[in-house]
C-alpha positions in Angstrom: 4.2 -17.2 -44.7 2.6 -19.8 -47.1 -0.2 -18.5 -49.3 -2.9 -20.8 -47.8 -1.7 -20.7 -44.2 -3.9 -18.7 -41.9 -2.4 -16.0 -39.7 -1.5 -17.3 -36.2 -1.3 -20.9 -37.3 0.1 -23.5 -35.0 3.8 -24.2 -34.9 5.4 -26.7 -37.3 4.9 -30.3 -36.2 1.7 -29.7 -34.4 -1.2 -31.4 -36.1 -3.9 -29.0 -37.4 -7.3 -30.0 -36.3 -10.6 -28.2 -36.1 -12.5 -28.1 -32.8 -15.0 -30.6 -34.3 -12.3 -33.1 -35.3 -10.7 -32.8 -31.9 -14.1 -33.4 -30.2 -14.6 -36.5 -32.3 -11.1 -38.0 -31.7 -10.4 -37.0 -28.1 -12.1 -38.2 -25.0 -13.9 -35.9 -22.6 -11.2 -36.4 -20.0 -8.4 -35.4 -22.5 -10.4 -32.3 -23.5 -11.0 -31.4 -19.9 -7.3 -32.0 -19.0 -6.3 -29.7 -21.8 -8.7 -27.1 -20.7 -7.5 -27.2 -17.1 -3.8 -27.0 -18.3 -4.6 -24.0 -20.5 -6.5 -22.3 -17.7 -3.7 -23.0 -15.2 -1.2 -21.5 -17.7 -3.4 -18.5 -18.3 -3.8 -17.9 -14.5 -0.1 -18.2 -13.9 0.7 -15.8 -16.7 -1.9 -13.3 -15.4 -0.4 -13.5 -11.8 3.1 -12.9 -13.2 1.9 -10.0 -15.2 0.2 -8.5 -12.1 3.4 -9.0 -10.1 5.4 -7.2 -12.7 2.9 -4.4 -12.9 2.8 -4.0 -9.1 6.6 -4.0 -8.9 6.8 -1.3 -11.5 4.0 0.8 -9.9 5.6 0.4 -6.5 8.9 1.6 -7.8 7.4 4.7 -9.4 5.3 5.4 -6.3 8.4 5.1 -4.1 10.4 7.5 -6.2 7.4 10.0 -6.3 7.1 9.7 -2.5 10.7 10.5 -2.0 10.5 13.5 -4.3 7.4 14.7 -2.4 9.2 14.2 0.9 12.2 16.2 -0.4 9.8 19.0 -1.5 8.3 19.1 2.0 11.7 19.5 3.6 12.7 22.2 1.0 9.3 24.0 1.7 9.9 23.8 5.4 13.3 25.5 5.0 11.9 28.1 2.7 9.2 29.0 5.3 11.9 29.0 8.0 14.2 31.4 6.1 11.3 33.6 5.0 10.2 33.9 8.6 13.7 34.8 9.7 13.9 37.4 6.9 10.6 38.9 8.1 11.8 38.9 11.6 15.0 40.7 10.6 13.1 43.2 8.5 10.8 44.0 11.4 13.8 44.2 13.6 15.1 47.2 11.7 11.9 49.0 12.6 11.5 47.7 16.2 13.6 45.7 18.7 14.6 42.3 17.3 12.9 40.4 20.2 9.6 42.1 19.5 9.9 41.3 15.8 10.5 37.6 16.6 7.4 37.7 18.8 5.3 39.3 15.9 6.4 36.5 13.5 5.7 33.8 16.1 2.2 35.3 16.7 1.5 35.3 12.9 2.5 31.6 12.7 0.3 30.9 15.7 -2.7 32.5 14.0 -2.0 30.5 10.9 -1.8 27.3 12.9 -5.0 28.0 14.7 -6.9 28.7 11.5 -5.5 25.5 9.8 -6.4 23.5 12.9 -9.9 24.8 13.0 -10.5 24.2 9.3 -9.0 20.7 9.6 -11.2 19.8 12.6 -14.3 21.0 10.7 -13.3 18.8 7.7 -12.7 15.8 10.0 -16.3 16.1 11.2 -17.5 15.8 7.6 -15.9 12.3 7.2 -18.6 9.8 7.0 -16.5 6.6 7.4 -18.0 3.6 5.7 -21.7 4.4 5.4 -22.5 1.8 2.7 -20.6 -1.0 4.6 -22.3 -0.1 7.8 -25.7 -0.2 6.1 -25.2 -3.6 4.5 -23.9 -5.0 7.8 -27.1 -3.9 9.5 -29.0 -5.8 6.9 -27.5 -9.1 7.8 -30.2 -11.2 9.4 -29.8 -11.9 13.1 -29.6 -15.6 12.3 -26.4 -15.1 10.4 -24.7 -13.3 13.3 -22.8 -15.7 15.7 -24.1 -15.9 19.3 -27.5 -14.3 18.5 -30.8 -16.1 18.4 -33.8 -15.1 16.3 -36.8 -13.7 18.2 
């Protein structure tokens, strides 16, 4: 880099002008045209960046979702085989049919408790309270098909 050349200077062959010089030598239309071209380029670059980021995020999210799905299947098999092991262990103390019934009743109790807690949590969901409140604030004249009193 040359000693007097500022960092980030324009490429070779491009005339160096200050904003004041450009304002004096260029018409308003030229300046506005340059502004719109630069703005258009900036917006296109931002859209391309957003697309690339979204593609990368979607790829990572897809892989994570697949891993979580695999973990769910593995967990299901673990519960299944642990239930079978409990059934066989109880079967050594009592008849195998009764031990299967005991394990099934235990799972039924667990399902009932989870369903009850889940139902209670669903009742706590408030939906969109802020949106509902702001929609109610819209004056009747803004709603189609309604007349003001």
